[in-house]
mmCIF file of the C-alpha atoms, coordinates in Angstrom:
data_MODEL
# 
_entry.id   MODEL 
# 
loop_
_atom_site.group_PDB 
_atom_site.id 
_atom_site.type_symbol 
_atom_site.label_atom_id 
_atom_site.label_alt_id 
_atom_site.label_comp_id 
_atom_site.label_asym_id 
_atom_site.label_entity_id 
_atom_site.label_seq_id 
_atom_site.pdbx_PDB_ins_code 
_atom_site.Cartn_x 
_atom_site.Cartn_y 
_atom_site.Cartn_z 
_atom_site.occupancy 
_atom_site.B_iso_or_equiv 
_atom_site.pdbx_formal_charge 
_atom_site.auth_seq_id 
_atom_site.auth_comp_id 
_atom_site.auth_asym_id 
_atom_site.auth_atom_id 
_atom_site.pdbx_PDB_model_num 
ATOM 1   C CA . ALA A 1 1   ? 27.288  -14.415 26.458  1.00 0.00 ? 1   ALA A CA 1 
ATOM 2   C CA . ILE A 1 2   ? 29.604  -15.719 23.740  1.00 0.00 ? 2   ILE A CA 1 
ATOM 3   C CA . ALA A 1 3   ? 28.957  -14.298 20.288  1.00 0.00 ? 3   ALA A CA 1 
ATOM 4   C CA . LEU A 1 4   ? 28.502  -16.924 17.609  1.00 0.00 ? 4   LEU A CA 1 
ATOM 5   C CA . PRO A 1 5   ? 30.923  -16.780 14.692  1.00 0.00 ? 5   PRO A CA 1 
ATOM 6   C CA . ALA A 1 6   ? 29.503  -15.310 11.492  1.00 0.00 ? 6   ALA A CA 1 
ATOM 7   C CA . PHE A 1 7   ? 29.354  -18.673 9.691   1.00 0.00 ? 7   PHE A CA 1 
ATOM 8   C CA . ALA A 1 8   ? 27.068  -20.075 12.396  1.00 0.00 ? 8   ALA A CA 1 
ATOM 9   C CA . GLN A 1 9   ? 24.333  -17.668 11.272  1.00 0.00 ? 9   GLN A CA 1 
ATOM 10  C CA . ASN A 1 10  ? 24.265  -19.145 7.760   1.00 0.00 ? 10  ASN A CA 1 
ATOM 11  C CA . VAL A 1 11  ? 22.757  -22.460 6.694   1.00 0.00 ? 11  VAL A CA 1 
ATOM 12  C CA . ALA A 1 12  ? 24.520  -22.823 3.348   1.00 0.00 ? 12  ALA A CA 1 
ATOM 13  C CA . THR A 1 13  ? 26.743  -21.066 0.835   1.00 0.00 ? 13  THR A CA 1 
ATOM 14  C CA . VAL A 1 14  ? 25.945  -21.168 -2.888  1.00 0.00 ? 14  VAL A CA 1 
ATOM 15  C CA . ASN A 1 15  ? 28.768  -20.096 -5.198  1.00 0.00 ? 15  ASN A CA 1 
ATOM 16  C CA . GLY A 1 16  ? 30.125  -17.826 -2.498  1.00 0.00 ? 16  GLY A CA 1 
ATOM 17  C CA . THR A 1 17  ? 26.749  -16.372 -1.502  1.00 0.00 ? 17  THR A CA 1 
ATOM 18  C CA . ALA A 1 18  ? 25.595  -17.180 2.034   1.00 0.00 ? 18  ALA A CA 1 
ATOM 19  C CA . ILE A 1 19  ? 22.010  -18.142 2.865   1.00 0.00 ? 19  ILE A CA 1 
ATOM 20  C CA . PRO A 1 20  ? 21.248  -16.713 6.327   1.00 0.00 ? 20  PRO A CA 1 
ATOM 21  C CA . GLN A 1 21  ? 19.438  -18.605 9.054   1.00 0.00 ? 21  GLN A CA 1 
ATOM 22  C CA . SER A 1 22  ? 16.877  -15.792 9.187   1.00 0.00 ? 22  SER A CA 1 
ATOM 23  C CA . ARG A 1 23  ? 15.390  -16.963 5.873   1.00 0.00 ? 23  ARG A CA 1 
ATOM 24  C CA . VAL A 1 24  ? 14.856  -20.443 7.275   1.00 0.00 ? 24  VAL A CA 1 
ATOM 25  C CA . ASP A 1 25  ? 13.211  -18.951 10.347  1.00 0.00 ? 25  ASP A CA 1 
ATOM 26  C CA . VAL A 1 26  ? 10.796  -16.923 8.212   1.00 0.00 ? 26  VAL A CA 1 
ATOM 27  C CA . LEU A 1 27  ? 9.670   -19.954 6.192   1.00 0.00 ? 27  LEU A CA 1 
ATOM 28  C CA . VAL A 1 28  ? 9.408   -22.141 9.293   1.00 0.00 ? 28  VAL A CA 1 
ATOM 29  C CA . THR A 1 29  ? 7.140   -19.531 10.881  1.00 0.00 ? 29  THR A CA 1 
ATOM 30  C CA . GLU A 1 30  ? 4.975   -19.432 7.743   1.00 0.00 ? 30  GLU A CA 1 
ATOM 31  C CA . GLN A 1 31  ? 4.627   -23.213 7.738   1.00 0.00 ? 31  GLN A CA 1 
ATOM 32  C CA . LYS A 1 32  ? 3.812   -23.307 11.453  1.00 0.00 ? 32  LYS A CA 1 
ATOM 33  C CA . ASN A 1 33  ? 1.125   -20.655 10.939  1.00 0.00 ? 33  ASN A CA 1 
ATOM 34  C CA . GLN A 1 34  ? -0.427  -22.984 8.351   1.00 0.00 ? 34  GLN A CA 1 
ATOM 35  C CA . GLY A 1 35  ? -0.491  -25.837 10.850  1.00 0.00 ? 35  GLY A CA 1 
ATOM 36  C CA . ALA A 1 36  ? 2.728   -27.700 9.993   1.00 0.00 ? 36  ALA A CA 1 
ATOM 37  C CA . PRO A 1 37  ? 4.705   -28.895 13.040  1.00 0.00 ? 37  PRO A CA 1 
ATOM 38  C CA . ASP A 1 38  ? 8.305   -27.722 13.375  1.00 0.00 ? 38  ASP A CA 1 
ATOM 39  C CA . SER A 1 39  ? 10.704  -30.612 12.756  1.00 0.00 ? 39  SER A CA 1 
ATOM 40  C CA . ASP A 1 40  ? 14.161  -31.471 11.463  1.00 0.00 ? 40  ASP A CA 1 
ATOM 41  C CA . GLN A 1 41  ? 12.538  -32.769 8.267   1.00 0.00 ? 41  GLN A CA 1 
ATOM 42  C CA . LEU A 1 42  ? 10.723  -29.481 7.712   1.00 0.00 ? 42  LEU A CA 1 
ATOM 43  C CA . ARG A 1 43  ? 13.888  -27.445 8.259   1.00 0.00 ? 43  ARG A CA 1 
ATOM 44  C CA . ALA A 1 44  ? 15.872  -29.717 5.918   1.00 0.00 ? 44  ALA A CA 1 
ATOM 45  C CA . ALA A 1 45  ? 13.236  -29.309 3.207   1.00 0.00 ? 45  ALA A CA 1 
ATOM 46  C CA . ILE A 1 46  ? 13.246  -25.538 3.667   1.00 0.00 ? 46  ILE A CA 1 
ATOM 47  C CA . LYS A 1 47  ? 17.029  -25.455 3.459   1.00 0.00 ? 47  LYS A CA 1 
ATOM 48  C CA . GLU A 1 48  ? 16.931  -27.353 0.147   1.00 0.00 ? 48  GLU A CA 1 
ATOM 49  C CA . GLU A 1 49  ? 14.248  -25.007 -1.146  1.00 0.00 ? 49  GLU A CA 1 
ATOM 50  C CA . LEU A 1 50  ? 16.328  -21.947 -0.232  1.00 0.00 ? 50  LEU A CA 1 
ATOM 51  C CA . ILE A 1 51  ? 19.347  -23.431 -1.988  1.00 0.00 ? 51  ILE A CA 1 
ATOM 52  C CA . ARG A 1 52  ? 17.246  -24.027 -5.116  1.00 0.00 ? 52  ARG A CA 1 
ATOM 53  C CA . ARG A 1 53  ? 15.999  -20.455 -4.979  1.00 0.00 ? 53  ARG A CA 1 
ATOM 54  C CA . GLU A 1 54  ? 19.525  -19.074 -4.640  1.00 0.00 ? 54  GLU A CA 1 
ATOM 55  C CA . VAL A 1 55  ? 20.823  -21.160 -7.558  1.00 0.00 ? 55  VAL A CA 1 
ATOM 56  C CA . LEU A 1 56  ? 17.957  -20.071 -9.808  1.00 0.00 ? 56  LEU A CA 1 
ATOM 57  C CA . SER A 1 57  ? 18.143  -16.408 -8.816  1.00 0.00 ? 57  SER A CA 1 
ATOM 58  C CA . GLN A 1 58  ? 21.898  -16.397 -9.495  1.00 0.00 ? 58  GLN A CA 1 
ATOM 59  C CA . GLU A 1 59  ? 21.254  -17.809 -12.957 1.00 0.00 ? 59  GLU A CA 1 
ATOM 60  C CA . ALA A 1 60  ? 18.572  -15.182 -13.567 1.00 0.00 ? 60  ALA A CA 1 
ATOM 61  C CA . ARG A 1 61  ? 21.009  -12.420 -12.624 1.00 0.00 ? 61  ARG A CA 1 
ATOM 62  C CA . LYS A 1 62  ? 23.640  -13.885 -14.974 1.00 0.00 ? 62  LYS A CA 1 
ATOM 63  C CA . LYS A 1 63  ? 21.135  -13.465 -17.806 1.00 0.00 ? 63  LYS A CA 1 
ATOM 64  C CA . GLY A 1 64  ? 20.544  -9.858  -16.756 1.00 0.00 ? 64  GLY A CA 1 
ATOM 65  C CA . LEU A 1 65  ? 16.870  -10.445 -16.005 1.00 0.00 ? 65  LEU A CA 1 
ATOM 66  C CA . GLU A 1 66  ? 16.918  -8.305  -12.871 1.00 0.00 ? 66  GLU A CA 1 
ATOM 67  C CA . LYS A 1 67  ? 17.619  -5.286  -15.111 1.00 0.00 ? 67  LYS A CA 1 
ATOM 68  C CA . SER A 1 68  ? 14.374  -5.818  -17.027 1.00 0.00 ? 68  SER A CA 1 
ATOM 69  C CA . ALA A 1 69  ? 11.861  -3.026  -16.365 1.00 0.00 ? 69  ALA A CA 1 
ATOM 70  C CA . PRO A 1 70  ? 8.885   -5.415  -15.855 1.00 0.00 ? 70  PRO A CA 1 
ATOM 71  C CA . VAL A 1 71  ? 10.937  -7.562  -13.471 1.00 0.00 ? 71  VAL A CA 1 
ATOM 72  C CA . GLN A 1 72  ? 12.085  -4.496  -11.506 1.00 0.00 ? 72  GLN A CA 1 
ATOM 73  C CA . ALA A 1 73  ? 8.480   -3.305  -11.251 1.00 0.00 ? 73  ALA A CA 1 
ATOM 74  C CA . GLN A 1 74  ? 7.343   -6.710  -9.954  1.00 0.00 ? 74  GLN A CA 1 
ATOM 75  C CA . MET A 1 75  ? 10.201  -6.827  -7.437  1.00 0.00 ? 75  MET A CA 1 
ATOM 76  C CA . GLU A 1 76  ? 9.216   -3.386  -6.128  1.00 0.00 ? 76  GLU A CA 1 
ATOM 77  C CA . MET A 1 77  ? 5.584   -4.468  -5.811  1.00 0.00 ? 77  MET A CA 1 
ATOM 78  C CA . ALA A 1 78  ? 6.689   -7.599  -3.948  1.00 0.00 ? 78  ALA A CA 1 
ATOM 79  C CA . ARG A 1 79  ? 8.717   -5.383  -1.609  1.00 0.00 ? 79  ARG A CA 1 
ATOM 80  C CA . GLN A 1 80  ? 5.642   -3.205  -1.021  1.00 0.00 ? 80  GLN A CA 1 
ATOM 81  C CA . ALA A 1 81  ? 3.500   -6.278  -0.335  1.00 0.00 ? 81  ALA A CA 1 
ATOM 82  C CA . VAL A 1 82  ? 5.942   -7.488  2.334   1.00 0.00 ? 82  VAL A CA 1 
ATOM 83  C CA . LEU A 1 83  ? 5.997   -4.048  3.994   1.00 0.00 ? 83  LEU A CA 1 
ATOM 84  C CA . ILE A 1 84  ? 2.209   -3.740  3.905   1.00 0.00 ? 84  ILE A CA 1 
ATOM 85  C CA . ARG A 1 85  ? 1.762   -7.217  5.403   1.00 0.00 ? 85  ARG A CA 1 
ATOM 86  C CA . ALA A 1 86  ? 4.198   -6.353  8.195   1.00 0.00 ? 86  ALA A CA 1 
ATOM 87  C CA . TYR A 1 87  ? 2.344   -3.065  8.781   1.00 0.00 ? 87  TYR A CA 1 
ATOM 88  C CA . LEU A 1 88  ? -1.032  -4.798  9.061   1.00 0.00 ? 88  LEU A CA 1 
ATOM 89  C CA . GLN A 1 89  ? 0.363   -7.550  11.276  1.00 0.00 ? 89  GLN A CA 1 
ATOM 90  C CA . ASP A 1 90  ? 1.731   -4.830  13.563  1.00 0.00 ? 90  ASP A CA 1 
ATOM 91  C CA . PHE A 1 91  ? -1.761  -3.278  13.723  1.00 0.00 ? 91  PHE A CA 1 
ATOM 92  C CA . VAL A 1 92  ? -3.375  -6.632  14.542  1.00 0.00 ? 92  VAL A CA 1 
ATOM 93  C CA . LYS A 1 93  ? -0.847  -7.231  17.314  1.00 0.00 ? 93  LYS A CA 1 
ATOM 94  C CA . ALA A 1 94  ? -1.504  -3.791  18.808  1.00 0.00 ? 94  ALA A CA 1 
ATOM 95  C CA . HIS A 1 95  ? -5.302  -4.086  18.521  1.00 0.00 ? 95  HIS A CA 1 
ATOM 96  C CA . PRO A 1 96  ? -6.309  -7.626  19.539  1.00 0.00 ? 96  PRO A CA 1 
ATOM 97  C CA . VAL A 1 97  ? -9.934  -8.749  19.627  1.00 0.00 ? 97  VAL A CA 1 
ATOM 98  C CA . SER A 1 98  ? -11.013 -9.236  23.234  1.00 0.00 ? 98  SER A CA 1 
ATOM 99  C CA . ASP A 1 99  ? -13.227 -12.002 24.617  1.00 0.00 ? 99  ASP A CA 1 
ATOM 100 C CA . ALA A 1 100 ? -15.779 -9.306  25.450  1.00 0.00 ? 100 ALA A CA 1 
ATOM 101 C CA . ASP A 1 101 ? -15.804 -8.174  21.810  1.00 0.00 ? 101 ASP A CA 1 
ATOM 102 C CA . VAL A 1 102 ? -16.397 -11.752 20.646  1.00 0.00 ? 102 VAL A CA 1 
ATOM 103 C CA . LYS A 1 103 ? -19.213 -12.302 23.162  1.00 0.00 ? 103 LYS A CA 1 
ATOM 104 C CA . SER A 1 104 ? -20.915 -9.051  22.128  1.00 0.00 ? 104 SER A CA 1 
ATOM 105 C CA . GLU A 1 105 ? -20.713 -9.938  18.414  1.00 0.00 ? 105 GLU A CA 1 
ATOM 106 C CA . TYR A 1 106 ? -21.964 -13.477 19.098  1.00 0.00 ? 106 TYR A CA 1 
ATOM 107 C CA . ASP A 1 107 ? -24.981 -12.144 20.996  1.00 0.00 ? 107 ASP A CA 1 
ATOM 108 C CA . LYS A 1 108 ? -25.718 -9.709  18.156  1.00 0.00 ? 108 LYS A CA 1 
ATOM 109 C CA . ILE A 1 109 ? -25.601 -12.497 15.576  1.00 0.00 ? 109 ILE A CA 1 
ATOM 110 C CA . LYS A 1 110 ? -27.882 -14.674 17.717  1.00 0.00 ? 110 LYS A CA 1 
ATOM 111 C CA . THR A 1 111 ? -30.405 -11.840 17.916  1.00 0.00 ? 111 THR A CA 1 
ATOM 112 C CA . GLN A 1 112 ? -30.293 -11.321 14.159  1.00 0.00 ? 112 GLN A CA 1 
ATOM 113 C CA . LEU A 1 113 ? -30.779 -15.026 13.458  1.00 0.00 ? 113 LEU A CA 1 
ATOM 114 C CA . GLY A 1 114 ? -33.589 -15.413 15.952  1.00 0.00 ? 114 GLY A CA 1 
ATOM 115 C CA . ASP A 1 115 ? -34.449 -18.563 17.862  1.00 0.00 ? 115 ASP A CA 1 
ATOM 116 C CA . LYS A 1 116 ? -36.580 -20.340 15.243  1.00 0.00 ? 116 LYS A CA 1 
ATOM 117 C CA . GLU A 1 117 ? -36.046 -22.345 12.075  1.00 0.00 ? 117 GLU A CA 1 
ATOM 118 C CA . TYR A 1 118 ? -38.669 -22.712 9.371   1.00 0.00 ? 118 TYR A CA 1 
ATOM 119 C CA . LYS A 1 119 ? -39.423 -25.613 7.040   1.00 0.00 ? 119 LYS A CA 1 
ATOM 120 C CA . ALA A 1 120 ? -40.962 -24.105 3.939   1.00 0.00 ? 120 ALA A CA 1 
ATOM 121 C CA . ARG A 1 121 ? -41.889 -24.898 0.356   1.00 0.00 ? 121 ARG A CA 1 
ATOM 122 C CA . HIS A 1 122 ? -42.203 -22.487 -2.511  1.00 0.00 ? 122 HIS A CA 1 
ATOM 123 C CA . ILE A 1 123 ? -43.099 -22.327 -6.172  1.00 0.00 ? 123 ILE A CA 1 
ATOM 124 C CA . LEU A 1 124 ? -41.206 -19.771 -8.244  1.00 0.00 ? 124 LEU A CA 1 
ATOM 125 C CA . VAL A 1 125 ? -42.578 -18.410 -11.527 1.00 0.00 ? 125 VAL A CA 1 
ATOM 126 C CA . GLU A 1 126 ? -41.718 -15.457 -13.764 1.00 0.00 ? 126 GLU A CA 1 
ATOM 127 C CA . LYS A 1 127 ? -45.123 -13.775 -14.030 1.00 0.00 ? 127 LYS A CA 1 
ATOM 128 C CA . GLU A 1 128 ? -47.516 -12.570 -11.337 1.00 0.00 ? 128 GLU A CA 1 
ATOM 129 C CA . ALA A 1 129 ? -50.507 -13.797 -13.360 1.00 0.00 ? 129 ALA A CA 1 
ATOM 130 C CA . ASP A 1 130 ? -49.082 -17.326 -13.374 1.00 0.00 ? 130 ASP A CA 1 
ATOM 131 C CA . ALA A 1 131 ? -48.540 -17.169 -9.622  1.00 0.00 ? 131 ALA A CA 1 
ATOM 132 C CA . LYS A 1 132 ? -52.120 -16.044 -9.019  1.00 0.00 ? 132 LYS A CA 1 
ATOM 133 C CA . ALA A 1 133 ? -53.420 -18.847 -11.210 1.00 0.00 ? 133 ALA A CA 1 
ATOM 134 C CA . ILE A 1 134 ? -51.376 -21.397 -9.236  1.00 0.00 ? 134 ILE A CA 1 
ATOM 135 C CA . ILE A 1 135 ? -52.746 -20.093 -5.921  1.00 0.00 ? 135 ILE A CA 1 
ATOM 136 C CA . ALA A 1 136 ? -56.279 -20.394 -7.262  1.00 0.00 ? 136 ALA A CA 1 
ATOM 137 C CA . SER A 1 137 ? -55.567 -23.914 -8.518  1.00 0.00 ? 137 SER A CA 1 
ATOM 138 C CA . ILE A 1 138 ? -54.185 -25.045 -5.135  1.00 0.00 ? 138 ILE A CA 1 
ATOM 139 C CA . LYS A 1 139 ? -57.219 -23.595 -3.351  1.00 0.00 ? 139 LYS A CA 1 
ATOM 140 C CA . LYS A 1 140 ? -59.402 -25.729 -5.613  1.00 0.00 ? 140 LYS A CA 1 
ATOM 141 C CA . GLY A 1 141 ? -57.541 -28.871 -4.567  1.00 0.00 ? 141 GLY A CA 1 
ATOM 142 C CA . ALA A 1 142 ? -54.412 -29.111 -6.722  1.00 0.00 ? 142 ALA A CA 1 
ATOM 143 C CA . LYS A 1 143 ? -51.381 -30.445 -4.867  1.00 0.00 ? 143 LYS A CA 1 
ATOM 144 C CA . PHE A 1 144 ? -48.710 -27.862 -4.067  1.00 0.00 ? 144 PHE A CA 1 
ATOM 145 C CA . GLU A 1 145 ? -45.897 -30.392 -4.481  1.00 0.00 ? 145 GLU A CA 1 
ATOM 146 C CA . ASP A 1 146 ? -47.050 -31.525 -7.931  1.00 0.00 ? 146 ASP A CA 1 
ATOM 147 C CA . ILE A 1 147 ? -47.300 -27.986 -9.279  1.00 0.00 ? 147 ILE A CA 1 
ATOM 148 C CA . ALA A 1 148 ? -43.862 -27.185 -7.873  1.00 0.00 ? 148 ALA A CA 1 
ATOM 149 C CA . LYS A 1 149 ? -42.347 -30.123 -9.743  1.00 0.00 ? 149 LYS A CA 1 
ATOM 150 C CA . LYS A 1 150 ? -43.984 -29.093 -13.011 1.00 0.00 ? 150 LYS A CA 1 
ATOM 151 C CA . GLN A 1 151 ? -43.852 -25.290 -12.952 1.00 0.00 ? 151 GLN A CA 1 
ATOM 152 C CA . SER A 1 152 ? -41.322 -23.991 -10.413 1.00 0.00 ? 152 SER A CA 1 
ATOM 153 C CA . LYS A 1 153 ? -38.354 -22.181 -11.945 1.00 0.00 ? 153 LYS A CA 1 
ATOM 154 C CA . ASP A 1 154 ? -36.185 -22.910 -8.895  1.00 0.00 ? 154 ASP A CA 1 
ATOM 155 C CA . PRO A 1 155 ? -34.020 -25.871 -9.962  1.00 0.00 ? 155 PRO A CA 1 
ATOM 156 C CA . GLY A 1 156 ? -32.926 -26.632 -6.406  1.00 0.00 ? 156 GLY A CA 1 
ATOM 157 C CA . SER A 1 157 ? -36.317 -27.066 -4.800  1.00 0.00 ? 157 SER A CA 1 
ATOM 158 C CA . GLY A 1 158 ? -38.641 -27.612 -7.747  1.00 0.00 ? 158 GLY A CA 1 
ATOM 159 C CA . ALA A 1 159 ? -37.688 -31.251 -8.248  1.00 0.00 ? 159 ALA A CA 1 
ATOM 160 C CA . LYS A 1 160 ? -38.350 -31.824 -4.533  1.00 0.00 ? 160 LYS A CA 1 
ATOM 161 C CA . GLY A 1 161 ? -41.871 -30.451 -4.653  1.00 0.00 ? 161 GLY A CA 1 
ATOM 162 C CA . GLY A 1 162 ? -40.699 -26.993 -3.625  1.00 0.00 ? 162 GLY A CA 1 
ATOM 163 C CA . ASP A 1 163 ? -39.095 -28.230 -0.400  1.00 0.00 ? 163 ASP A CA 1 
ATOM 164 C CA . LEU A 1 164 ? -36.530 -25.768 1.001   1.00 0.00 ? 164 LEU A CA 1 
ATOM 165 C CA . ASP A 1 165 ? -35.804 -27.919 4.060   1.00 0.00 ? 165 ASP A CA 1 
ATOM 166 C CA . TRP A 1 166 ? -35.122 -26.404 7.482   1.00 0.00 ? 166 TRP A CA 1 
ATOM 167 C CA . ALA A 1 167 ? -33.518 -22.969 7.394   1.00 0.00 ? 167 ALA A CA 1 
ATOM 168 C CA . ASN A 1 168 ? -33.156 -19.775 9.359   1.00 0.00 ? 168 ASN A CA 1 
ATOM 169 C CA . PRO A 1 169 ? -35.525 -17.197 7.854   1.00 0.00 ? 169 PRO A CA 1 
ATOM 170 C CA . SER A 1 170 ? -32.678 -14.662 7.564   1.00 0.00 ? 170 SER A CA 1 
ATOM 171 C CA . SER A 1 171 ? -31.064 -16.890 4.937   1.00 0.00 ? 171 SER A CA 1 
ATOM 172 C CA . TYR A 1 172 ? -33.698 -15.859 2.392   1.00 0.00 ? 172 TYR A CA 1 
ATOM 173 C CA . VAL A 1 173 ? -34.130 -12.539 0.572   1.00 0.00 ? 173 VAL A CA 1 
ATOM 174 C CA . SER A 1 174 ? -35.994 -9.993  2.695   1.00 0.00 ? 174 SER A CA 1 
ATOM 175 C CA . GLU A 1 175 ? -39.310 -10.116 0.790   1.00 0.00 ? 175 GLU A CA 1 
ATOM 176 C CA . PHE A 1 176 ? -39.431 -13.906 1.128   1.00 0.00 ? 176 PHE A CA 1 
ATOM 177 C CA . THR A 1 177 ? -38.546 -13.765 4.836   1.00 0.00 ? 177 THR A CA 1 
ATOM 178 C CA . GLU A 1 178 ? -41.174 -11.139 5.645   1.00 0.00 ? 178 GLU A CA 1 
ATOM 179 C CA . ALA A 1 179 ? -43.902 -13.227 4.034   1.00 0.00 ? 179 ALA A CA 1 
ATOM 180 C CA . LEU A 1 180 ? -42.693 -16.500 5.529   1.00 0.00 ? 180 LEU A CA 1 
ATOM 181 C CA . VAL A 1 181 ? -42.612 -15.426 9.189   1.00 0.00 ? 181 VAL A CA 1 
ATOM 182 C CA . LYS A 1 182 ? -46.183 -14.093 8.947   1.00 0.00 ? 182 LYS A CA 1 
ATOM 183 C CA . LEU A 1 183 ? -47.582 -17.466 7.891   1.00 0.00 ? 183 LEU A CA 1 
ATOM 184 C CA . GLU A 1 184 ? -49.271 -19.896 10.224  1.00 0.00 ? 184 GLU A CA 1 
ATOM 185 C CA . LYS A 1 185 ? -48.091 -23.501 10.154  1.00 0.00 ? 185 LYS A CA 1 
ATOM 186 C CA . GLY A 1 186 ? -49.599 -25.319 7.177   1.00 0.00 ? 186 GLY A CA 1 
ATOM 187 C CA . LYS A 1 187 ? -50.743 -22.102 5.476   1.00 0.00 ? 187 LYS A CA 1 
ATOM 188 C CA . MET A 1 188 ? -49.812 -20.652 2.082   1.00 0.00 ? 188 MET A CA 1 
ATOM 189 C CA . THR A 1 189 ? -49.381 -17.043 0.974   1.00 0.00 ? 189 THR A CA 1 
ATOM 190 C CA . GLU A 1 190 ? -52.718 -15.700 -0.286  1.00 0.00 ? 190 GLU A CA 1 
ATOM 191 C CA . THR A 1 191 ? -51.031 -13.403 -2.801  1.00 0.00 ? 191 THR A CA 1 
ATOM 192 C CA . PRO A 1 192 ? -47.785 -13.880 -4.772  1.00 0.00 ? 192 PRO A CA 1 
ATOM 193 C CA . VAL A 1 193 ? -44.572 -12.587 -3.207  1.00 0.00 ? 193 VAL A CA 1 
ATOM 194 C CA . LYS A 1 194 ? -42.251 -10.659 -5.511  1.00 0.00 ? 194 LYS A CA 1 
ATOM 195 C CA . SER A 1 195 ? -38.451 -10.828 -5.174  1.00 0.00 ? 195 SER A CA 1 
ATOM 196 C CA . GLN A 1 196 ? -35.474 -10.314 -7.451  1.00 0.00 ? 196 GLN A CA 1 
ATOM 197 C CA . PHE A 1 197 ? -35.922 -13.914 -8.629  1.00 0.00 ? 197 PHE A CA 1 
ATOM 198 C CA . GLY A 1 198 ? -39.558 -13.656 -9.689  1.00 0.00 ? 198 GLY A CA 1 
ATOM 199 C CA . TRP A 1 199 ? -42.913 -14.427 -8.025  1.00 0.00 ? 199 TRP A CA 1 
ATOM 200 C CA . HIS A 1 200 ? -43.175 -16.885 -5.123  1.00 0.00 ? 200 HIS A CA 1 
ATOM 201 C CA . ILE A 1 201 ? -45.998 -18.898 -3.653  1.00 0.00 ? 201 ILE A CA 1 
ATOM 202 C CA . ILE A 1 202 ? -44.810 -19.880 -0.169  1.00 0.00 ? 202 ILE A CA 1 
ATOM 203 C CA . ARG A 1 203 ? -46.118 -22.532 2.215   1.00 0.00 ? 203 ARG A CA 1 
ATOM 204 C CA . LEU A 1 204 ? -44.953 -22.949 5.797   1.00 0.00 ? 204 LEU A CA 1 
ATOM 205 C CA . ASP A 1 205 ? -44.817 -26.625 6.759   1.00 0.00 ? 205 ASP A CA 1 
ATOM 206 C CA . ASP A 1 206 ? -43.275 -26.469 10.231  1.00 0.00 ? 206 ASP A CA 1 
ATOM 207 C CA . VAL A 1 207 ? -41.410 -24.364 12.822  1.00 0.00 ? 207 VAL A CA 1 
ATOM 208 C CA . ARG A 1 208 ? -38.919 -25.451 15.463  1.00 0.00 ? 208 ARG A CA 1 
ATOM 209 C CA . GLN A 1 209 ? -36.479 -23.997 17.945  1.00 0.00 ? 209 GLN A CA 1 
ATOM 210 C CA . ALA A 1 210 ? -33.142 -23.222 16.330  1.00 0.00 ? 210 ALA A CA 1 
ATOM 211 C CA . GLU A 1 211 ? -30.087 -25.099 17.584  1.00 0.00 ? 211 GLU A CA 1 
ATOM 212 C CA . LEU A 1 212 ? -27.409 -22.435 17.281  1.00 0.00 ? 212 LEU A CA 1 
ATOM 213 C CA . PRO A 1 213 ? -23.760 -23.362 17.901  1.00 0.00 ? 213 PRO A CA 1 
ATOM 214 C CA . LYS A 1 214 ? -22.336 -22.464 21.306  1.00 0.00 ? 214 LYS A CA 1 
ATOM 215 C CA . LEU A 1 215 ? -19.957 -19.528 21.645  1.00 0.00 ? 215 LEU A CA 1 
ATOM 216 C CA . GLU A 1 216 ? -16.983 -21.844 22.259  1.00 0.00 ? 216 GLU A CA 1 
ATOM 217 C CA . GLU A 1 217 ? -17.621 -23.637 18.956  1.00 0.00 ? 217 GLU A CA 1 
ATOM 218 C CA . VAL A 1 218 ? -17.587 -20.498 16.786  1.00 0.00 ? 218 VAL A CA 1 
ATOM 219 C CA . LYS A 1 219 ? -15.285 -18.242 18.825  1.00 0.00 ? 219 LYS A CA 1 
ATOM 220 C CA . PRO A 1 220 ? -12.331 -18.465 16.358  1.00 0.00 ? 220 PRO A CA 1 
ATOM 221 C CA . GLN A 1 221 ? -14.547 -17.613 13.364  1.00 0.00 ? 221 GLN A CA 1 
ATOM 222 C CA . VAL A 1 222 ? -16.218 -14.693 15.156  1.00 0.00 ? 222 VAL A CA 1 
ATOM 223 C CA . ALA A 1 223 ? -12.843 -13.362 16.325  1.00 0.00 ? 223 ALA A CA 1 
ATOM 224 C CA . GLN A 1 224 ? -11.472 -13.586 12.792  1.00 0.00 ? 224 GLN A CA 1 
ATOM 225 C CA . GLN A 1 225 ? -14.500 -11.766 11.404  1.00 0.00 ? 225 GLN A CA 1 
ATOM 226 C CA . LEU A 1 226 ? -14.111 -8.973  13.955  1.00 0.00 ? 226 LEU A CA 1 
ATOM 227 C CA . GLN A 1 227 ? -10.395 -8.691  13.203  1.00 0.00 ? 227 GLN A CA 1 
ATOM 228 C CA . GLN A 1 228 ? -11.143 -8.389  9.479   1.00 0.00 ? 228 GLN A CA 1 
ATOM 229 C CA . GLN A 1 229 ? -13.658 -5.651  10.219  1.00 0.00 ? 229 GLN A CA 1 
ATOM 230 C CA . LYS A 1 230 ? -11.083 -3.781  12.303  1.00 0.00 ? 230 LYS A CA 1 
ATOM 231 C CA . LEU A 1 231 ? -8.527  -4.075  9.506   1.00 0.00 ? 231 LEU A CA 1 
ATOM 232 C CA . ALA A 1 232 ? -11.009 -2.891  6.870   1.00 0.00 ? 232 ALA A CA 1 
ATOM 233 C CA . LYS A 1 233 ? -11.889 0.140   8.986   1.00 0.00 ? 233 LYS A CA 1 
ATOM 234 C CA . PHE A 1 234 ? -8.191  0.836   9.634   1.00 0.00 ? 234 PHE A CA 1 
# 
C-alpha cells in the first residue's frame, strides 16, 4: 500500500492551521445517524462549517478567551461529555439488544395492556358528597351526559358529556381502572371512586377487542426502550 502524503489527510488550512479529514468524518457520521444521506453537498457544507469554526476559535484565542477560568471549565466538561458518550456507545456496542429480548418485552407489554379496550364516561367532582348526590340524581332519571357538561371538573371530557373515548384501561390511574373493569356494559359505579384528581362517577358504555400493533411495527421502539434500560442499569 502507498502511504498518502500528509496534506492529503487535511481538507483545508486556515492561517497555517490544518483542518484534518477526521473532523469531517465525525460530522458526516453524526449527520448520517440523524438520517441525512452522505453526499458531496453535505461534505462541502461541513467543510465550510469547520473552516468557520477554525476562524472563530483562532480569533477567540487571540483575545485570550481560552485562558478564562469559566471557559476552561466548560471546555473540560465538554471533553468529559465526549469521553462519556464514547464510553456508553462502547457499552451499547458490546451489549446489543437481541431479537429474543425484544420479543419477550413485547409479550410482557401485551400482557400488561390486556386484550380489551373500554369506552367510558366519567364525571369528576371535588367532594364525595357531591358525587353521591349526582349518583342519586342519575338513578332518578337525570342524564349522565348533561350533568357531566354542567358539573364535571375534567375540562377534557366534561364538555363532551364525560366521554373518554376508547382507551386501554391501563392508561388510567389505578383506582379508576379497578372500578372500570368491574363494571358491566351500560352500568355506572354505585359509589364514588376516589383518585388523586377527586371523586369520579364512571359509566362503561362499551368494550371491544384491542387492536395492538404487531411486533414488526414497534420493534425499533421496544429495542430502544430496552437499550435505555440496560444503560440506566449500567
